[in-house]
N, C-alpha and C positions, 0 to 999 in steps of 0.2 A: 288575218292570225294563224298559229302556226298550229295546224289540226294535223290527225295524220296523214293525210293526201301531202300535206308540207313534208313532212320528215322524210316520208317513203320516195319524194322527188331528190331529195337532196343526192349528192354523188359521197354516198357515204364507202371507204375504202376497202375492200374484199381481200385476206389472203389465202391462198388454199395451193396446199403445197405434200408432197405423198412425204409420207411414215415408214417406213421401212420397219420401224419399233411397232408400230399400233396394226402398222397392214391395212393401210386405209389412208385415205384423203385428210389432213385434216384444214379444218377451214375456221375465218375468225374476222371478225368488223374490227379493222384498229384502232379507230373512236370509240369502241365499248370497252372499260374492263370487264375481265373472266367471263366471255363467250368464246366457245368453240363447240365445232360440230368434227363430222369425221361420217366419211363416209365411203364407198366399195368406186365412186367413179369424181370425177370433177365436176358434172353434171348437178348430181344427186347431192354433192357438197355445197354446191351454188343456191341450190332449192332450200335446203336446210338451213343456207343463212339467212336467206330473202324470209324465211318463214320462222326462223329466231329475232330479227330486226321488228317483223310487226309483231310479233307477239310484246315483244320487248316496248316498244314504241306505244303498243295498248295499252300495257299495263302500266308504265310511267303516264301518259296521258290520264288515265282514272285516276291516279294516284299523284298527280302536280308536281313530281318528279321530276328534279334538271336532265334533260336531253341534251347530249353533246351533239353539236354539228361538227361537220367533214373539218378539219380545216382547209383554204384557201390556199389558193397559192397568189390572188393580192394584197396576202396581210402578207410578206413577205418580199422584205426589198433587195436582198443580198448583202446587207451586213450583220457580221458577226462577231461580234469581242472578244477575242481569244486570250485567255492568258495562263499559260505557263513557264516551267523552269526558265532560268538566264542560261543553263546546259541546252536544254530543248531550244532554244531558239537559237542559241548561237550553232546549235547541229544543225537545224532548221537553215540558217544564214550558210553555211557554208555548202553543205549539200546544193542547195540556189546557185550558189553560187558556181559550184564546180559542171553543172547542169543550164549554165545560163539561162536560168529562169528567174522571176521574182520571185520573195517567200510566196507570198499568194498563190501563186500560179503552182508550185511544188504544193502546200496545202488542199490545193481546190482537186491535183490529181490524186494525195493521197486519199481522198474524201469521196471522187469517183470512182475509182480502186476498191473500196470500201465497199461501196453505196453494189454497183455489179455484184461483186463477192455474194451479195447479201439478198440479191433481187431472185 
């Protein structure tokens, strides 16, 4: 049965970042919409997120609401269908040829760079 203990033991994804605008650490839980907290320290922000998750779960369970679960790596096989314009496809092919790599490798390296940029 999916009870509070079940959900509290799931690996939810937390994001904690410093905000120069708010002058505090901002935290959110990726899988839960419209949630955010702030704190003076990362540890305090993490505790706020833990408390917010528990309150969210308790309220959702009490009201028989849907509770999103974390995504799992086992749900992904590594295949992505990507559609683009013929011009972009041509430019990708040309760049890949120049670099001596496949189009897939070129796209993979671009995705890696973007993911690292946002990490």
